[in-house]
C-alpha positions as MATLAB code, in Angstrom:
seq = 'MLNSIFLFLNLGGGEVFMIVLVVLMLFGSDKLPEIAKGLGKGLREINDAKDQIQNEISKSTEGFASEIRKHTSEIQSEIEKAGESMKRQMDDVGKVIADEGKNMEDTMK';
ca = [
       0.000    0.000    0.000;
       2.776    2.406    0.913;
       4.469    1.639   -2.384;
       1.290    2.564   -4.285;
       1.128    5.895   -2.409;
       4.693    6.667   -3.432;
       3.830    5.806   -7.035;
       0.727    7.979   -6.880;
       2.692   10.938   -5.548;
       5.560   10.131   -7.914;
       8.069   10.012   -5.058;
      11.385    8.255   -5.368;
      13.695    6.896   -2.692;
      15.676   10.123   -2.437;
      12.591   12.270   -1.900;
      11.239    9.916    0.753;
      14.607    9.996    2.550;
      14.596   13.814    2.533;
      11.031   13.925    3.914;
      11.942   11.515    6.717;
      15.063   13.566    7.497;
      13.051   16.819    7.677;
      10.441   15.198    9.930;
      13.194   13.915   12.236;
      14.748   17.368   12.407;
      11.418   19.103   13.130;
      10.011   16.745   15.738;
      13.040   14.876   17.021;
      13.387   11.148   17.393;
      11.722   11.072   20.829;
       8.438   12.626   19.538;
       8.007   10.323   16.506;
       6.653    7.315   18.476;
       4.108    9.593   20.171;
       3.026   11.024   16.821;
       2.705    7.547   15.303;
       0.741    6.374   18.340;
      -1.620    9.339   18.032;
      -2.108    8.707   14.328;
      -2.856    5.049   15.042;
      -5.455    5.962   17.664;
      -7.012    8.477   15.310;
      -7.282    5.940   12.504;
      -8.760    3.365   14.900;
     -11.376    5.876   16.072;
     -12.263    6.730   12.479;
     -12.668    3.033   11.620;
     -14.797    2.455   14.741;
     -17.014    5.415   13.842;
     -17.334    4.113   10.272;
     -18.364    0.667   11.537;
     -20.851    2.199   13.952;
     -22.426    4.294   11.181;
     -22.669    1.241    8.912;
     -24.364   -0.744   11.686;
     -26.842    2.068   12.335;
     -27.688    2.324    8.651;
     -28.215   -1.432    8.313;
     -30.401   -1.463   11.453;
     -32.515    1.446   10.267;
     -33.021   -0.021    6.793;
     -33.872   -3.524    8.032;
     -37.545   -2.565    8.447;
     -37.672   -1.315    4.876;
     -35.991   -4.458    3.588;
     -38.488   -6.728    5.345;
     -41.400   -4.653    3.991;
     -39.972   -4.907    0.483;
     -39.550   -8.682    0.853;
     -43.140   -8.966    2.098;
     -44.577   -6.940   -0.789;
     -42.414   -8.772   -3.295;
     -43.703  -12.150   -2.142;
     -47.305  -10.859   -2.254;
     -46.838   -9.602   -5.806;
     -45.181  -12.850   -6.835;
     -48.093  -14.920   -5.473;
     -50.613  -12.677   -7.265;
     -48.695  -13.096  -10.525;
     -48.657  -16.875  -10.053;
     -52.430  -16.889   -9.393;
     -53.049  -14.793  -12.503;
     -50.841  -17.107  -14.556;
     -52.701  -20.196  -13.328;
     -56.044  -18.551  -14.122;
     -54.876  -17.645  -17.627;
     -53.603  -21.180  -18.180;
     -56.970  -22.629  -17.162;
     -58.778  -20.229  -19.482;
     -56.438  -21.075  -22.358;
     -56.979  -24.784  -21.726;
     -60.747  -24.225  -21.767;
     -60.499  -22.256  -25.022;
     -58.344  -25.012  -26.504;
     -60.965  -27.613  -25.564;
     -63.782  -25.521  -27.076;
     -61.823  -25.049  -30.303;
     -61.036  -28.769  -30.466;
     -64.715  -29.639  -29.869;
     -65.846  -27.177  -32.544;
     -63.270  -28.599  -34.932;
     -64.636  -32.106  -34.359;
     -68.209  -30.855  -34.842;
     -67.214  -29.203  -38.132;
     -65.509  -32.420  -39.291;
     -68.604  -34.420  -38.368;
     -70.904  -32.051  -40.264;
     -68.660  -32.098  -43.345;
     -68.742  -35.905  -43.570;
];
């Protein structure tokens, strides 16, 4: 990951060395662990807040998701009922047409 950041910023080894040297001169070697520790805590807090927000969003949308599932299943059952009704009607029409065809054949003989 760090390598990809250096590529993104177009930094080479020499530039990175100079940045590290400047940071050491500004803060001193005794302050760097404290700074890194603070950055780590900050990142951890940000990740915890992100996870908490994601959990809240998923909890708040769960009611909507269950309502959508309920309505979807109702619609699906209505569609299946309509399809079965249409199939029965088509079968009935097919039988009537077949009977009429037989009657026409019988009258033509």
